[in-house]
N, C-alpha and C positions, 0 to 999 in steps of 0.2 A: 504493500500498501505508498502511493505517496503520499507525502508529509506537506502540508501546503503552510508556508509562511507568507507574514505582511509583507508588505512590501517594502515600509519599512524595517525590519527585523531583515530584511534582505538585502537593504542598503547599508546596512553596519554591520554586516559580514563583510560585505563585499570592501567597505572601508578597511576593516580590523586585519584580512585577507590582504591587500594594497601596503598595509603598515608595514615596515621596520621590523619596529620593535616589538611587534605583538605577536608571540609563536602559536602556532596551531594547539601548544598545548595550554597557552591564556585563553583560544578562543573555544577550547572545551571546556574550562574550569569556567568562566562566564557565560556560556551558552550553552552550553550539553550539546557541542556538533561535534562530531571525529574530522580528522583531516579529510576522508574521503567525502565524507558530508561535504563541507566545506567547495572541495573539488567539484562536485554535482553542481552547491548551486553557481557556482561561476562558471562553470561549464552553460547550463542553461540560463544565465542572465546576463552575457555579457557575450558581445560580436566575436564570432571565431577569431579573430585578427589580437586583440584584448586580449582574448582567455589565451592564447600561445604564447604571449608575450608573459603574461602574468604566470603560466609555468614554467616558462627560460629563466624567469626571475627567480623565482622560489625555489626550483629543484636542485638539490644539495645546498639550500642557504643555509648555513649553520640557525642562522640567527632566527629562522621560523620554528626551529626544535629546539626546547628545553635540554634537554637529553646532551646532546649536543655540543648545546652552549658550557655547559656544564665538565665534558670532557676536554676540553681547547682550555679551558681555567685552569684543571689541574697538570693540560702538558707543560704550561706555561712557566708553571710554579717549581 
């Protein structure tokens, strides 16, 4: 069953997903959406070119995953 979200909620998720300082873990804690659910929202609400640009931008980006951020900090110490 497909979940229905309000336009304002979708807009908020898109803004958080584009932000460099907000990880997928923070989105999950704040809104209850997993990374895959955020990706689905982005795919269905952005133009194809915008979605591809966003995916390219966040793929492999450490700042979007709290666990990766912690590992980098530990390695730097």
